N, CA, C and O atoms as a GROMACS GRO file, in nm:
protein
  588
    1MET      N    1  -3.495   0.765   0.114
    1MET     CA    2  -3.355   0.775   0.076
    1MET      C    3  -3.297   0.635   0.062
    1MET      O    4  -3.319   0.550   0.149
    2ALA      N    5  -3.224   0.609  -0.046
    2ALA     CA    6  -3.166   0.478  -0.070
    2ALA      C    7  -3.021   0.474  -0.022
    2ALA      O    8  -2.948   0.572  -0.032
    3PHE      N    9  -2.982   0.360   0.030
    3PHE     CA   10  -2.846   0.339   0.079
    3PHE      C   11  -2.774   0.241  -0.011
    3PHE      O   12  -2.836   0.150  -0.067
    4LYS      N   13  -2.644   0.259  -0.026
    4LYS     CA   14  -2.565   0.165  -0.105
    4LYS      C   15  -2.534   0.046  -0.017
    4LYS      O   16  -2.466   0.058   0.085
    5THR      N   17  -2.583  -0.068  -0.056
    5THR     CA   18  -2.565  -0.188   0.024
    5THR      C   19  -2.447  -0.269  -0.027
    5THR      O   20  -2.409  -0.259  -0.144
    6ASP      N   21  -2.390  -0.348   0.060
    6ASP     CA   22  -2.282  -0.439   0.023
    6ASP      C   23  -2.347  -0.570  -0.023
    6ASP      O   24  -2.366  -0.662   0.056
    7ALA      N   25  -2.380  -0.576  -0.150
    7ALA     CA   26  -2.457  -0.688  -0.205
    7ALA      C   27  -2.382  -0.819  -0.190
    7ALA      O   28  -2.442  -0.921  -0.157
    8SER      N   29  -2.251  -0.819  -0.213
    8SER     CA   30  -2.176  -0.944  -0.204
    8SER      C   31  -2.176  -0.997  -0.061
    8SER      O   32  -2.180  -1.118  -0.040
    9LYS      N   33  -2.169  -0.907   0.038
    9LYS     CA   34  -2.170  -0.951   0.178
    9LYS      C   35  -2.305  -1.011   0.214
    9LYS      O   36  -2.312  -1.114   0.282
   10ILE      N   37  -2.413  -0.947   0.171
   10ILE     CA   38  -2.547  -0.999   0.202
   10ILE      C   39  -2.565  -1.137   0.140
   10ILE      O   40  -2.614  -1.230   0.205
   11LYS      N   41  -2.526  -1.150   0.014
   11LYS     CA   42  -2.540  -1.280  -0.053
   11LYS      C   43  -2.452  -1.386   0.015
   11LYS      O   44  -2.495  -1.499   0.038
   12ARG      N   45  -2.328  -1.348   0.048
   12ARG     CA   46  -2.236  -1.442   0.113
   12ARG      C   47  -2.291  -1.488   0.248
   12ARG      O   48  -2.288  -1.607   0.280
   13TRP      N   49  -2.341  -1.392   0.328
   13TRP     CA   50  -2.396  -1.428   0.458
   13TRP      C   51  -2.518  -1.519   0.444
   13TRP      O   52  -2.535  -1.614   0.520
   14ARG      N   53  -2.602  -1.490   0.345
   14ARG     CA   54  -2.720  -1.573   0.323
   14ARG      C   55  -2.678  -1.715   0.286
   14ARG      O   56  -2.734  -1.812   0.337
   15GLU      N   57  -2.579  -1.727   0.197
   15GLU     CA   58  -2.535  -1.859   0.153
   15GLU      C   59  -2.460  -1.934   0.263
   15GLU      O   60  -2.472  -2.056   0.273
   16GLU      N   61  -2.383  -1.862   0.347
   16GLU     CA   62  -2.315  -1.927   0.460
   16GLU      C   63  -2.415  -1.989   0.556
   16GLU      O   64  -2.389  -2.094   0.615
   17ARG      N   65  -2.529  -1.924   0.572
   17ARG     CA   66  -2.633  -1.976   0.662
   17ARG      C   67  -2.724  -2.077   0.592
   17ARG      O   68  -2.814  -2.134   0.652
   18GLN      N   69  -2.696  -2.098   0.463
   18GLN     CA   70  -2.773  -2.190   0.379
   18GLN      C   71  -2.921  -2.152   0.375
   18GLN      O   72  -3.009  -2.237   0.382
   19TRP      N   73  -2.944  -2.021   0.363
   19TRP     CA   74  -3.080  -1.969   0.352
   19TRP      C   75  -3.109  -1.944   0.205
   19TRP      O   76  -3.021  -1.902   0.130
   20SER      N   77  -3.230  -1.969   0.166
   20SER     CA   78  -3.274  -1.930   0.032
   20SER      C   79  -3.313  -1.783   0.036
   20SER      O   80  -3.329  -1.724   0.143
   21GLN      N   81  -3.329  -1.725  -0.082
   21GLN     CA   82  -3.374  -1.586  -0.087
   21GLN      C   83  -3.514  -1.575  -0.027
   21GLN      O   84  -3.546  -1.475   0.038
   22GLU      N   85  -3.595  -1.676  -0.048
   22GLU     CA   86  -3.730  -1.676   0.006
   22GLU      C   87  -3.728  -1.678   0.160
   22GLU      O   88  -3.806  -1.609   0.225
   23HIS      N   89  -3.636  -1.758   0.215
   23HIS     CA   90  -3.627  -1.767   0.361
   23HIS      C   91  -3.581  -1.634   0.421
   23HIS      O   92  -3.636  -1.589   0.521
   24LEU      N   93  -3.480  -1.573   0.359
   24LEU     CA   94  -3.432  -1.443   0.408
   24LEU      C   95  -3.542  -1.338   0.397
   24LEU      O   96  -3.560  -1.256   0.488
   25ALA      N   97  -3.616  -1.339   0.287
   25ALA     CA   98  -3.726  -1.243   0.269
   25ALA      C   99  -3.831  -1.261   0.378
   25ALA      O  100  -3.885  -1.163   0.430
   26GLU      N  101  -3.859  -1.386   0.411
   26GLU     CA  102  -3.958  -1.413   0.516
   26GLU      C  103  -3.908  -1.366   0.652
   26GLU      O  104  -3.983  -1.306   0.728
   27LEU      N  105  -3.780  -1.393   0.683
   27LEU     CA  106  -3.722  -1.350   0.811
   27LEU      C  107  -3.721  -1.198   0.825
   27LEU      O  108  -3.747  -1.143   0.932
   28ALA      N  109  -3.689  -1.131   0.714
   28ALA     CA  110  -3.677  -0.985   0.717
   28ALA      C  111  -3.812  -0.916   0.699
   28ALA      O  112  -3.825  -0.798   0.729
   29GLY      N  113  -3.909  -0.987   0.651
   29GLY     CA  114  -4.039  -0.927   0.629
   29GLY      C  115  -4.044  -0.839   0.505
   29GLY      O  116  -4.116  -0.739   0.501
   30VAL      N  117  -3.965  -0.877   0.404
   30VAL     CA  118  -3.964  -0.803   0.276
   30VAL      C  119  -3.996  -0.901   0.165
   30VAL      O  120  -4.003  -1.022   0.187
   31GLY      N  121  -4.014  -0.848   0.046
   31GLY     CA  122  -4.044  -0.934  -0.068
   31GLY      C  123  -3.921  -1.003  -0.123
   31GLY      O  124  -3.809  -0.955  -0.108
   32VAL      N  125  -3.944  -1.118  -0.186
   32VAL     CA  126  -3.834  -1.194  -0.247
   32VAL      C  127  -3.768  -1.111  -0.356
   32VAL      O  128  -3.646  -1.112  -0.371
   33ARG      N  129  -3.848  -1.039  -0.432
   33ARG     CA  130  -3.794  -0.953  -0.539
   33ARG      C  131  -3.701  -0.848  -0.480
   33ARG      O  132  -3.601  -0.812  -0.543
   34THR      N  133  -3.731  -0.797  -0.361
   34THR     CA  134  -3.644  -0.698  -0.296
   34THR      C  135  -3.508  -0.761  -0.266
   34THR      O  136  -3.404  -0.699  -0.290
   35ILE      N  137  -3.508  -0.882  -0.215
   35ILE     CA  138  -3.382  -0.953  -0.187
   35ILE      C  139  -3.304  -0.974  -0.317
   35ILE      O  140  -3.182  -0.956  -0.321
   36GLN      N  141  -3.373  -1.013  -0.422
   36GLN     CA  142  -3.307  -1.035  -0.552
   36GLN      C  143  -3.243  -0.906  -0.603
   36GLN      O  144  -3.129  -0.908  -0.650
   37ARG      N  145  -3.316  -0.796  -0.593
   37ARG     CA  146  -3.262  -0.667  -0.639
   37ARG      C  147  -3.140  -0.627  -0.558
   37ARG      O  148  -3.040  -0.582  -0.613
   38ILE      N  149  -3.149  -0.643  -0.426
   38ILE     CA  150  -3.037  -0.604  -0.339
   38ILE      C  151  -2.914  -0.687  -0.372
   38ILE      O  152  -2.803  -0.634  -0.378
   39GLU      N  153  -2.932  -0.817  -0.392
   39GLU     CA  154  -2.817  -0.904  -0.422
   39GLU      C  155  -2.756  -0.880  -0.559
   39GLU      O  156  -2.643  -0.921  -0.585
   40THR      N  157  -2.830  -0.812  -0.647
   40THR     CA  158  -2.773  -0.776  -0.776
   40THR      C  159  -2.711  -0.637  -0.775
   40THR      O  160  -2.661  -0.589  -0.876
   41GLY      N  161  -2.714  -0.572  -0.657
   41GLY     CA  162  -2.644  -0.444  -0.645
   41GLY      C  163  -2.731  -0.321  -0.643
   41GLY      O  164  -2.679  -0.210  -0.636
   42ASP      N  165  -2.862  -0.337  -0.648
   42ASP     CA  166  -2.950  -0.220  -0.640
   42ASP      C  167  -2.950  -0.163  -0.499
   42ASP      O  168  -2.921  -0.234  -0.403
   43ALA      N  169  -2.983  -0.038  -0.488
   43ALA     CA  170  -2.988   0.028  -0.357
   43ALA      C  171  -3.108  -0.021  -0.278
   43ALA      O  172  -3.207  -0.067  -0.335
   44ALA      N  173  -3.098  -0.009  -0.146
   44ALA     CA  174  -3.207  -0.052  -0.057
   44ALA      C  175  -3.248   0.066   0.029
   44ALA      O  176  -3.168   0.155   0.059
   45SER      N  177  -3.374   0.066   0.068
   45SER     CA  178  -3.422   0.171   0.157
   45SER      C  179  -3.369   0.146   0.298
   45SER      O  180  -3.320   0.038   0.331
   46ARG      N  181  -3.381   0.249   0.380
   46ARG     CA  182  -3.334   0.239   0.518
   46ARG      C  183  -3.411   0.130   0.593
   46ARG      O  184  -3.352   0.053   0.668
   47ASP      N  185  -3.542   0.125   0.572
   47ASP     CA  186  -3.625   0.024   0.640
   47ASP      C  187  -3.586  -0.118   0.599
   47ASP      O  188  -3.582  -0.208   0.682
   48THR      N  189  -3.559  -0.136   0.470
   48THR     CA  190  -3.519  -0.269   0.422
   48THR      C  191  -3.386  -0.310   0.484
   48THR      O  192  -3.369  -0.424   0.526
   49LEU      N  193  -3.291  -0.216   0.487
   49LEU     CA  194  -3.162  -0.246   0.549
   49LEU      C  195  -3.177  -0.282   0.697
   49LEU      O  196  -3.112  -0.374   0.746
   50MET      N  197  -3.263  -0.209   0.766
   50MET     CA  198  -3.285  -0.238   0.908
   50MET      C  199  -3.348  -0.377   0.926
   50MET      O  200  -3.312  -0.449   1.019
   51ALA      N  201  -3.439  -0.414   0.837
   51ALA     CA  202  -3.502  -0.546   0.845
   51ALA      C  203  -3.400  -0.657   0.817
   51ALA      O  204  -3.400  -0.760   0.884
   52LEU      N  205  -3.314  -0.635   0.719
   52LEU     CA  206  -3.210  -0.734   0.689
   52LEU      C  207  -3.111  -0.745   0.804
   52LEU      O  208  -3.069  -0.856   0.839
   53ALA      N  209  -3.074  -0.632   0.862
   53ALA     CA  210  -2.982  -0.633   0.976
   53ALA      C  211  -3.042  -0.712   1.092
   53ALA      O  212  -2.972  -0.786   1.160
   54ALA      N  213  -3.171  -0.696   1.115
   54ALA     CA  214  -3.237  -0.771   1.221
   54ALA      C  215  -3.238  -0.921   1.189
   54ALA      O  216  -3.219  -1.003   1.278
   55ALA      N  217  -3.259  -0.956   1.063
   55ALA     CA  218  -3.260  -1.097   1.023
   55ALA      C  219  -3.122  -1.160   1.042
   55ALA      O  220  -3.111  -1.275   1.084
   56PHE      N  221  -3.017  -1.084   1.011
   56PHE     CA  222  -2.881  -1.135   1.026
   56PHE      C  223  -2.827  -1.115   1.168
   56PHE      O  224  -2.721  -1.167   1.203
   57ASN      N  225  -2.901  -1.039   1.249
   57ASN     CA  226  -2.860  -1.007   1.386
   57ASN      C  227  -2.727  -0.931   1.389
   57ASN      O  228  -2.637  -0.965   1.465
   58VAL      N  229  -2.718  -0.827   1.305
   58VAL     CA  230  -2.600  -0.741   1.298
   58VAL      C  231  -2.645  -0.595   1.298
   58VAL      O  232  -2.764  -0.566   1.287
   59ASP      N  233  -2.549  -0.506   1.310
   59ASP     CA  234  -2.577  -0.363   1.301
   59ASP      C  235  -2.603  -0.326   1.155
   59ASP      O  236  -2.549  -0.389   1.064
   60VAL      N  237  -2.684  -0.225   1.134
   60VAL     CA  238  -2.718  -0.182   0.997
   60VAL      C  239  -2.593  -0.140   0.920
   60VAL      O  240  -2.584  -0.164   0.799
   61SER      N  241  -2.497  -0.078   0.988
   61SER     CA  242  -2.376  -0.031   0.919
   61SER      C  243  -2.296  -0.147   0.860
   61SER      O  244  -2.218  -0.125   0.767
   62ALA      N  245  -2.313  -0.269   0.912
   62ALA     CA  246  -2.241  -0.384   0.858
   62ALA      C  247  -2.290  -0.422   0.718
   62ALA      O  248  -2.219  -0.490   0.644
   63LEU      N  249  -2.410  -0.379   0.682
   63LEU     CA  250  -2.468  -0.415   0.553
   63LEU      C  251  -2.447  -0.309   0.446
   63LEU      O  252  -2.468  -0.335   0.327
   64SER      N  253  -2.407  -0.190   0.487
   64SER     CA  254  -2.389  -0.084   0.388
   64SER      C  255  -2.241  -0.067   0.355
   64SER      O  256  -2.153  -0.104   0.433
   65VAL      N  257  -2.216  -0.010   0.238
   65VAL     CA  258  -2.080   0.011   0.190
   65VAL      C  259  -2.031   0.145   0.241
   65VAL      O  260  -2.101   0.246   0.231
   66ASP      N  261  -1.910   0.146   0.294
   66ASP     CA  262  -1.847   0.270   0.338
   66ASP      C  263  -1.797   0.343   0.213
   66ASP      O  264  -1.709   0.292   0.145
   67PRO      N  265  -1.850   0.462   0.182
   67PRO     CA  266  -1.810   0.532   0.060
   67PRO      C  267  -1.661   0.565   0.056
   67PRO      O  268  -1.600   0.561  -0.050
   68GLU      N  269  -1.604   0.596   0.171
   68GLU     CA  270  -1.461   0.629   0.174
   68GLU      C  271  -1.376   0.506   0.142
   68GLU      O  272  -1.279   0.513   0.067
   69GLU      N  273  -1.414   0.394   0.200
   69GLU     CA  274  -1.341   0.269   0.173
   69GLU      C  275  -1.356   0.228   0.027
   69GLU      O  276  -1.261   0.181  -0.035
   70GLU      N  277  -1.476   0.246  -0.026
   70GLU     CA  278  -1.501   0.212  -0.166
   70GLU      C  279  -1.419   0.302  -0.258
   70GLU      O  280  -1.364   0.254  -0.358
   71ALA      N  281  -1.409   0.430  -0.225
   71ALA     CA  282  -1.329   0.522  -0.306
   71ALA      C  283  -1.181   0.484  -0.301
   71ALA      O  284  -1.112   0.492  -0.402
   72GLN      N  285  -1.134   0.442  -0.185
   72GLN     CA  286  -0.994   0.400  -0.173
   72GLN      C  287  -0.968   0.275  -0.256
   72GLN      O  288  -0.864   0.263  -0.320
   73GLU      N  289  -1.062   0.183  -0.255
   73GLU     CA  290  -1.046   0.060  -0.334
   73GLU      C  291  -1.045   0.092  -0.483
   73GLU      O  292  -0.967   0.033  -0.558
   74ILE      N  293  -1.130   0.182  -0.526
   74ILE     CA  294  -1.132   0.223  -0.667
   74ILE      C  295  -0.999   0.290  -0.704
   74ILE      O  296  -0.944   0.264  -0.811
   75ALA      N  297  -0.948   0.375  -0.615
   75ALA     CA  298  -0.820   0.441  -0.641
   75ALA      C  299  -0.706   0.338  -0.647
   75ALA      O  300  -0.617   0.351  -0.731
   76ARG      N  301  -0.710   0.237  -0.559
   76ARG     CA  302  -0.606   0.133  -0.562
   76ARG      C  303  -0.610   0.056  -0.694
   76ARG      O  304  -0.506   0.029  -0.754
   77ARG      N  305  -0.731   0.021  -0.737
   77ARG     CA  306  -0.742  -0.052  -0.864
   77ARG      C  307  -0.695   0.032  -0.982
   77ARG      O  308  -0.627  -0.018  -1.072
   78LYS      N  309  -0.730   0.160  -0.980
   78LYS     CA  310  -0.689   0.249  -1.088
   78LYS      C  311  -0.537   0.264  -1.090
   78LYS      O  312  -0.475   0.263  -1.197
   79PHE      N  313  -0.477   0.278  -0.971
   79PHE     CA  314  -0.331   0.289  -0.963
   79PHE      C  315  -0.264   0.162  -1.014
   79PHE      O  316  -0.168   0.168  -1.091
   80ALA      N  317  -0.316   0.046  -0.972
   80ALA     CA  318  -0.258  -0.081  -1.015
   80ALA      C  319  -0.268  -0.098  -1.167
   80ALA      O  320  -0.175  -0.148  -1.231
   81LYS      N  321  -0.380  -0.057  -1.223
   81LYS     CA  322  -0.398  -0.066  -1.369
   81LYS      C  323  -0.300   0.026  -1.440
   81LYS      O  324  -0.240  -0.013  -1.541
   82GLY      N  325  -0.284   0.149  -1.389
   82GLY     CA  326  -0.189   0.243  -1.450
   82GLY      C  327  -0.046   0.194  -1.439
   82GLY      O  328   0.032   0.208  -1.533
   83LEU      N  329  -0.010   0.136  -1.323
   83LEU     CA  330   0.125   0.084  -1.305
   83LEU      C  331   0.150  -0.033  -1.398
   83LEU      O  332   0.260  -0.045  -1.454
   84ALA      N  333   0.051  -0.119  -1.417
   84ALA     CA  334   0.066  -0.231  -1.510
   84ALA      C  335   0.090  -0.180  -1.652
   84ALA      O  336   0.174  -0.234  -1.724
   85ALA      N  337   0.017  -0.077  -1.692
   85ALA     CA  338   0.037  -0.019  -1.826
   85ALA      C  339   0.175   0.044  -1.838
   85ALA      O  340   0.240   0.035  -1.943
   86ALA      N  341   0.221   0.108  -1.731
   86ALA     CA  342   0.354   0.170  -1.734
   86ALA      C  343   0.462   0.063  -1.743
   86ALA      O  344   0.564   0.084  -1.810
   87ARG      N  345   0.442  -0.050  -1.677
   87ARG     CA  346   0.540  -0.160  -1.686
   87ARG      C  347   0.546  -0.216  -1.828
   87ARG      O  348   0.654  -0.247  -1.878
   88VAL      N  349   0.430  -0.229  -1.891
   88VAL     CA  350   0.429  -0.276  -2.030
   88VAL      C  351   0.506  -0.178  -2.118
   88VAL      O  352   0.585  -0.218  -2.203
   89GLY      N  353   0.483  -0.049  -2.095
   89GLY     CA  354   0.557   0.053  -2.170
   89GLY      C  355   0.706   0.043  -2.147
   89GLY      O  356   0.785   0.062  -2.240
   90LEU      N  357   0.746   0.014  -2.023
   90LEU     CA  358   0.889  -0.002  -1.993
   90LEU      C  359   0.947  -0.121  -2.067
   90LEU      O  360   1.056  -0.112  -2.124
   91TRP      N  361   0.875  -0.233  -2.068
   91TRP     CA  362   0.926  -0.351  -2.138
   91TRP      C  363   0.938  -0.326  -2.289
   91TRP      O  364   1.032  -0.374  -2.353
   92VAL      N  365   0.844  -0.252  -2.345
   92VAL     CA  366   0.853  -0.217  -2.487
   92VAL      C  367   0.975  -0.129  -2.511
   92VAL      O  368   1.048  -0.147  -2.608
   93HIS      N  369   0.997  -0.033  -2.421
   93HIS     CA  370   1.114   0.056  -2.432
   93HIS      C  371   1.243  -0.025  -2.424
   93HIS      O  372   1.335  -0.003  -2.504
   94LEU      N  373   1.252  -0.118  -2.328
   94LEU     CA  374   1.374  -0.197  -2.312
   94LEU      C  375   1.396  -0.291  -2.431
   94LEU      O  376   1.510  -0.314  -2.471
   95ALA      N  377   1.288  -0.345  -2.487
   95ALA     CA  378   1.302  -0.431  -2.605
   95ALA      C  379   1.351  -0.351  -2.724
   95ALA      O  380   1.437  -0.396  -2.800
   96SER      N  381   1.296  -0.232  -2.742
   96SER     CA  382   1.342  -0.148  -2.854
   96SER      C  383   1.485  -0.101  -2.831
   96SER      O  384   1.562  -0.086  -2.925
   97TYR      N  385   1.520  -0.078  -2.704
   97TYR     CA  386   1.658  -0.040  -2.670
   97TYR      C  387   1.755  -0.152  -2.709
   97TYR      O  388   1.859  -0.126  -2.770
   98ALA      N  389   1.720  -0.277  -2.675
   98ALA     CA  390   1.807  -0.390  -2.708
   98ALA      C  391   1.822  -0.404  -2.859
   98ALA      O  392   1.932  -0.428  -2.909
   99LEU      N  393   1.712  -0.388  -2.932
   99LEU     CA  394   1.719  -0.394  -3.077
   99LEU      C  395   1.803  -0.279  -3.132
   99LEU      O  396   1.883  -0.298  -3.223
  100GLY      N  397   1.786  -0.160  -3.075
  100GLY     CA  398   1.864  -0.044  -3.117
  100GLY      C  399   2.013  -0.063  -3.093
  100GLY      O  400   2.095  -0.024  -3.176
  101VAL      N  401   2.050  -0.123  -2.980
  101VAL     CA  402   2.191  -0.150  -2.952
  101VAL      C  403   2.248  -0.242  -3.058
  101VAL      O  404   2.359  -0.220  -3.107
  102LEU      N  405   2.174  -0.346  -3.094
  102LEU     CA  406   2.222  -0.437  -3.199
  102LEU      C  407   2.241  -0.364  -3.332
  102LEU      O  408   2.340  -0.386  -3.402
  103ILE      N  409   2.147  -0.277  -3.365
  103ILE     CA  410   2.158  -0.200  -3.490
  103ILE      C  411   2.277  -0.105  -3.483
  103ILE      O  412   2.351  -0.091  -3.580
  104PHE      N  413   2.297  -0.039  -3.368
  104PHE     CA  414   2.411   0.052  -3.352
  104PHE      C  415   2.543  -0.024  -3.365
  104PHE      O  416   2.638   0.026  -3.424
  105ILE      N  417   2.548  -0.145  -3.310
  105ILE     CA  418   2.670  -0.226  -3.321
  105ILE      C  419   2.693  -0.265  -3.467
  105ILE      O  420   2.806  -0.262  -3.515
  106ALA      N  421   2.586  -0.302  -3.537
  106ALA     CA  422   2.599  -0.339  -3.678
  106ALA      C  423   2.648  -0.221  -3.760
  106ALA      O  424   2.733  -0.238  -3.848
  107ILE      N  425   2.597  -0.102  -3.733
  107ILE     CA  426   2.641   0.018  -3.805
  107ILE      C  427   2.788   0.045  -3.776
  107ILE      O  428   2.866   0.077  -3.866
  108SER      N  429   2.826   0.032  -3.650
  108SER     CA  430   2.964   0.061  -3.611
  108SER      C  431   3.061  -0.040  -3.669
  108SER      O  432   3.173  -0.002  -3.705
  109VAL      N  433   3.023  -0.166  -3.679
  109VAL     CA  434   3.111  -0.268  -3.737
  109VAL      C  435   3.133  -0.237  -3.885
  109VAL      O  436   3.244  -0.252  -3.936
  110SER      N  437   3.028  -0.194  -3.954
  110SER     CA  438   3.043  -0.163  -4.097
  110SER      C  439   3.128  -0.038  -4.118
  110SER      O  440   3.189  -0.024  -4.224
  111GLU      N  441   3.132   0.053  -4.022
  111GLU     CA  442   3.212   0.175  -4.033
  111GLU      C  443   3.356   0.154  -3.987
  111GLU      O  444   3.445   0.232  -4.020
  112GLY      N  445   3.379   0.048  -3.910
  112GLY     CA  446   3.514   0.021  -3.863
  112GLY      C  447   3.545   0.088  -3.729
  112GLY      O  448   3.649   0.060  -3.670
  113ALA      N  449   3.458   0.174  -3.678
  113ALA     CA  450   3.475   0.239  -3.548
  113ALA      C  451   3.337   0.257  -3.487
  113ALA      O  452   3.236   0.256  -3.557
  114PHE      N  453   3.333   0.273  -3.356
  114PHE     CA  454   3.203   0.286  -3.289
  114PHE      C  455   3.154   0.430  -3.305
  114PHE      O  456   3.182   0.516  -3.222
  115VAL      N  457   3.080   0.454  -3.413
  115VAL     CA  458   3.035   0.589  -3.446
  115VAL      C  459   2.901   0.624  -3.380
  115VAL      O  460   2.860   0.740  -3.382
  116MET      N  461   2.835   0.526  -3.324
  116MET     CA  462   2.703   0.549  -3.265
  116MET      C  463   2.710   0.566  -3.112
  116MET      O  464   2.613   0.539  -3.042
  117LYS      N  465   2.824   0.610  -3.063
  117LYS     CA  466   2.846   0.621  -2.919
  117LYS      C  467   2.751   0.723  -2.855
  117LYS      O  468   2.687   0.691  -2.754
  118THR      N  469   2.739   0.842  -2.909
  118THR     CA  470   2.657   0.947  -2.848
  118THR      C  471   2.509   0.910  -2.844
  118THR      O  472   2.446   0.926  -2.740
  119PRO      N  473   2.450   0.862  -2.955
  119PRO     CA  474   2.309   0.822  -2.946
  119PRO      C  475   2.287   0.709  -2.845
  119PRO      O  476   2.186   0.706  -2.775
  120LEU      N  477   2.383   0.615  -2.840
  120LEU     CA  478   2.368   0.504  -2.746
  120LEU      C  479   2.375   0.552  -2.602
  120LEU      O  480   2.300   0.504  -2.517
  121ILE      N  481   2.462   0.646  -2.574
  121ILE     CA  482   2.472   0.700  -2.438
  121ILE      C  483   2.341   0.767  -2.399
  121ILE      O  484   2.291   0.743  -2.289
  122TRP      N  485   2.285   0.850  -2.486
  122TRP     CA  486   2.162   0.921  -2.452
  122TRP      C  487   2.041   0.827  -2.443
  122TRP      O  488   1.952   0.848  -2.360
  123TRP      N  489   2.039   0.726  -2.527
  123TRP     CA  490   1.930   0.630  -2.519
  123TRP      C  491   1.940   0.549  -2.390
  123TRP      O  492   1.838   0.515  -2.329
  124THR      N  493   2.062   0.518  -2.348
  124THR     CA  494   2.084   0.448  -2.222
  124THR      C  495   2.036   0.533  -2.104
  124THR      O  496   1.973   0.483  -2.011
  125VAL      N  497   2.066   0.663  -2.109
  125VAL     CA  498   2.019   0.754  -2.004
  125VAL      C  499   1.867   0.756  -2.001
  125VAL      O  500   1.808   0.753  -1.893
  126GLY      N  501   1.804   0.762  -2.116
  126GLY     CA  502   1.657   0.762  -2.123
  126GLY      C  503   1.597   0.632  -2.070
  126GLY      O  504   1.498   0.635  -1.997
  127ALA      N  505   1.656   0.518  -2.106
  127ALA     CA  506   1.605   0.389  -2.058
  127ALA      C  507   1.623   0.377  -1.907
  127ALA      O  508   1.535   0.327  -1.838
  128ALA      N  509   1.737   0.421  -1.857
  128ALA     CA  510   1.762   0.416  -1.712
  128ALA      C  511   1.664   0.508  -1.638
  128ALA      O  512   1.613   0.471  -1.533
  129ALA      N  513   1.638   0.626  -1.693
  129ALA     CA  514   1.543   0.717  -1.630
  129ALA      C  515   1.403   0.657  -1.630
  129ALA      O  516   1.330   0.672  -1.532
  130HIS      N  517   1.365   0.591  -1.737
  130HIS     CA  518   1.235   0.526  -1.745
  130HIS      C  519   1.224   0.418  -1.636
  130HIS      O  520   1.122   0.410  -1.567
  131CYS      N  521   1.328   0.336  -1.621
  131CYS     CA  522   1.330   0.233  -1.515
  131CYS      C  523   1.318   0.297  -1.378
  131CYS      O  524   1.244   0.248  -1.292
  132LEU      N  525   1.390   0.406  -1.356
  132LEU     CA  526   1.389   0.473  -1.226
  132LEU      C  527   1.250   0.529  -1.194
  132LEU      O  528   1.203   0.517  -1.081
  133VAL      N  529   1.186   0.589  -1.292
  133VAL     CA  530   1.052   0.645  -1.270
  133VAL      C  531   0.953   0.534  -1.233
  133VAL      O  532   0.875   0.550  -1.140
  134ILE      N  533   0.956   0.423  -1.305
  134ILE     CA  534   0.866   0.311  -1.275
  134ILE      C  535   0.893   0.258  -1.134
  134ILE      O  536   0.800   0.227  -1.060
  135PHE      N  537   1.020   0.248  -1.096
  135PHE     CA  538   1.057   0.200  -0.963
  135PHE      C  539   1.007   0.295  -0.854
  135PHE      O  540   0.952   0.250  -0.753
  136ILE      N  541   1.024   0.424  -0.874
  136ILE     CA  542   0.979   0.523  -0.776
  136ILE      C  543   0.827   0.519  -0.760
  136ILE      O  544   0.776   0.524  -0.648
  137VAL      N  545   0.756   0.510  -0.871
  137VAL     CA  546   0.610   0.504  -0.866
  137VAL      C  547   0.565   0.376  -0.795
  137VAL      O  548   0.470   0.379  -0.717
  138TRP      N  549   0.633   0.265  -0.822
  138TRP     CA  550   0.599   0.138  -0.758
  138TRP      C  551   0.620   0.147  -0.608
  138TRP      O  552   0.535   0.102  -0.531
  139ILE      N  553   0.733   0.204  -0.564
  139ILE     CA  554   0.762   0.220  -0.421
  139ILE      C  555   0.657   0.312  -0.356
  139ILE      O  556   0.607   0.281  -0.248
  140ALA      N  557   0.624   0.422  -0.422
  140ALA     CA  558   0.525   0.515  -0.368
  140ALA      C  559   0.389   0.446  -0.354
  140ALA      O  560   0.318   0.469  -0.256
  141GLY      N  561   0.353   0.363  -0.449
  141GLY     CA  562   0.227   0.290  -0.442
  141GLY      C  563   0.225   0.190  -0.329
  141GLY      O  564   0.122   0.173  -0.263
  142ARG      N  565   0.335   0.122  -0.305
  142ARG     CA  566   0.343   0.027  -0.194
  142ARG      C  567   0.331   0.099  -0.059
  142ARG      O  568   0.265   0.050   0.032
  143GLU      N  569   0.396   0.214  -0.047
  143GLU     CA  570   0.387   0.290   0.078
  143GLU      C  571   0.246   0.341   0.101
  143GLU      O  572   0.196   0.339   0.214
  144ALA      N  573   0.182   0.386  -0.004
  144ALA     CA  574   0.044   0.437   0.008
  144ALA      C  575  -0.051   0.324   0.045
  144ALA      O  576  -0.145   0.345   0.122
  145ALA      N  577  -0.028   0.206  -0.009
  145ALA     CA  578  -0.116   0.092   0.020
  145ALA      C  579  -0.098   0.041   0.163
  145ALA      O  580  -0.192  -0.013   0.222
  146SER      N  581   0.020   0.060   0.218
  146SER     CA  582   0.044   0.011   0.353
  146SER      C  583  -0.016   0.104   0.460
  146SER      O  584  -0.024   0.065   0.577
  147ARG      N  585  -0.056   0.223   0.423
  147ARG     CA  586  -0.116   0.316   0.520
  147ARG      C  587  -0.257   0.284   0.551
  147ARG      O  588  -0.320   0.353   0.631
   0.00000   0.00000   0.00000
């Protein structure tokens, strides 16, 4: 059975100790190619993980990735990406709103009275609602991240 290893941690620990891949392989009693594969993110067998843990003098669980933690990190990244896209959408909406207000003012000046009042009111309500939704989602994301 293969385990998902924390490749970046293994590589970082090896480099902090100023060990070459060959030296770590010799300490752990595994092949150099095995160390290379593990550091590139390939799965490792239970025996290999135990040998590496012994070489680093740590518990085996310190070398493997916690699936729950990894899932939470993926969810955080996905949320952040979605929020960034929503913010871009908000800025596009606000820019078009500003341009629309200028056009509504130009139309009203040519008519002699502010005839675009109703569309402007409803567009303002829509823009404000869009801002509010983005703010609520942002607050909810901050609260979820702090847990």
